Every structure is written in C-alpha cells, then in structure tokens.
C-alpha positions as CSV (number, residue, x, y, z in Angstrom):
1,M,108.5,80.9,20.8
2,Q,111.3,82.7,22.9
3,L,108.9,86.0,23.4
4,S,106.8,83.1,24.9
5,V,109.2,81.8,27.2
6,Q,110.3,84.3,28.9
7,K,109.0,86.7,32.0
8,F,108.0,89.9,31.1
9,S,107.2,89.4,27.4
10,S,105.2,86.4,27.7
11,N,103.1,88.6,29.3
12,V,103.0,91.5,26.1
13,I,101.8,88.2,24.1
14,E,99.2,87.4,26.8
15,L,98.0,91.0,26.1
16,V,98.8,91.0,22.5
17,L,96.5,88.0,22.3
18,K,93.5,89.3,25.0
19,R,93.5,92.6,22.6
20,S,93.6,91.0,19.0
21,E,90.9,90.4,16.6
22,Y,90.5,87.0,15.4
23,D,92.4,86.6,12.1
24,T,95.6,87.8,14.1
25,V,95.0,85.2,17.3
26,E,94.6,82.3,14.6
27,R,98.0,84.1,13.4
28,Y,99.6,83.1,16.9
29,M,97.7,79.6,17.1
30,K,99.3,78.6,14.2
31,K,103.1,79.4,15.3
32,L,102.4,78.4,18.6
33,C,100.7,75.3,17.6
34,D,104.1,74.3,15.6
35,I,105.2,70.8,17.2
36,E,108.6,72.1,17.2
37,V,107.7,75.6,18.5
38,M,105.7,73.4,21.2
39,K,108.5,71.5,22.4
40,G,109.7,74.5,23.7
41,L,106.8,75.9,25.4
42,I,105.7,72.3,27.0
43,K,109.0,72.6,29.2
44,N,108.1,76.3,30.5
45,T,105.3,77.9,33.0
46,Y,105.6,81.7,30.9
47,G,105.0,79.0,27.9
48,F,101.9,77.3,29.8
49,Y,100.6,80.7,30.6
50,V,100.7,82.0,26.5
51,M,98.7,78.8,25.1
52,H,96.5,79.0,28.6
53,T,95.3,82.3,27.0
54,L,95.3,81.7,23.9
55,S,92.9,78.4,24.1
56,K,90.7,80.8,26.2
57,E,90.7,83.4,23.5
58,L,89.6,80.8,20.5
59,R,87.0,80.0,23.0
60,R,86.0,83.9,23.5
61,H,86.2,84.0,19.3
62,K,84.1,80.7,19.0
63,A,86.8,79.2,17.4
64,S,87.9,75.9,17.9
65,V,90.6,75.4,19.9
66,K,91.5,70.6,18.9
67,P,94.8,72.5,17.6
68,V,96.0,73.7,20.6
69,F,95.4,70.5,22.6
70,Q,96.7,68.4,19.4
71,A,99.8,70.1,20.1
72,I,99.9,69.7,23.9
73,Q,98.8,66.0,23.8
74,E,101.7,65.3,20.9
75,T,104.3,67.0,23.2
76,I,103.7,66.4,26.5
77,Q,106.4,63.9,27.0
78,Y,109.4,66.3,27.1
79,C,107.7,67.6,30.0
80,T,109.8,66.8,32.5
81,D,108.6,68.9,35.1
82,K,106.1,67.3,37.0
83,N,103.8,70.4,38.4
84,L,104.2,72.0,35.3
85,R,103.0,68.6,33.3
86,S,100.0,68.6,35.8
87,K,98.7,71.5,34.4
88,W,99.2,70.1,30.8
89,Q,96.9,67.1,31.8
90,H,94.8,69.8,33.1
91,I,94.0,71.1,29.7
92,L,94.1,68.1,28.5
93,S,91.2,66.8,30.3
94,S,89.0,69.7,30.3
95,S,89.2,69.2,26.9
96,S,86.2,67.2,26.4
97,S,84.6,68.8,29.1
98,S,84.5,72.1,27.7
99,Q,83.7,70.3,23.9
100,T,80.4,69.1,25.7
101,Y,80.1,72.5,27.2
102,V,80.1,75.0,23.7
103,A,77.8,71.7,22.6
104,S,75.4,72.1,25.1
105,A,76.4,76.1,25.2
106,Q,75.6,76.4,21.3
107,Y,72.0,74.4,22.4
108,H,70.6,76.3,24.5
109,G,71.5,79.1,22.7
110,G,74.4,80.6,23.8
111,S,73.2,82.4,26.6
112,G,75.9,83.7,28.7
113,Y,76.9,79.7,29.6
114,Y,79.9,79.8,26.6
115,Q,81.5,82.9,28.2
116,N,81.5,82.0,31.7
117,Y,83.6,78.7,30.8
118,N,86.6,79.4,32.2
C-alpha cells in the first residue's frame, strides 16, 4: 500500500500490474482490496491510478473486477477530496456498464469488443 500512494513508486506498481501474469495481478488485488488498505488508497490520487490500472488488468485477464468495486464502495466515504471522489464514482458507475459490456462481448464471441473497453 505504501508504494501505491507515492508518486514514483506507484508508477512501478502500475508497470508490475501491466506486465504480470494473472497470478501476480490476483495477489495484488487481494492485498489492495483489503478494506484497511483501501482506506488509505481511496484518499490518494496515486492510489486511484493504481486501482484503476488493477481493474483494467483484471479485465485484460478476463477476471472479475467485483472485489475492486466492492472495496471502493465500502471505503468511498473516506475520500474527502471532491475531484478524487468523482473519479472513484466514475469507476463505480462504469462497473454496471462494464459487466453488461463483458457479457455482450462474450455473447458476440469476444472478438475485439472486450479488448477495446477502456
């Protein structure tokens, strides 16, 4: 969590997520979606970008992003910055449309629809 809320180390965490296999991404998800960890991430711009990257990488691996959305929902009340809070809410509002979108991509054989999302 400490690396995810610092300017330069958060970039490293994002790169690790982007270049890792699913097992590593899943381990990061389990750690970062812990409620106590999310209470710190939810207040931080760099934490936002790490979690946004995590959700994109979970989608890339065709894994459930539900734990990310649940962690955001359970901790968003701790975010006091209006601009940052609106970014988190944007992720939450896209959660229902992304689930529909993934279902649509699977229905259409997954040919390119899923990869173009976000």
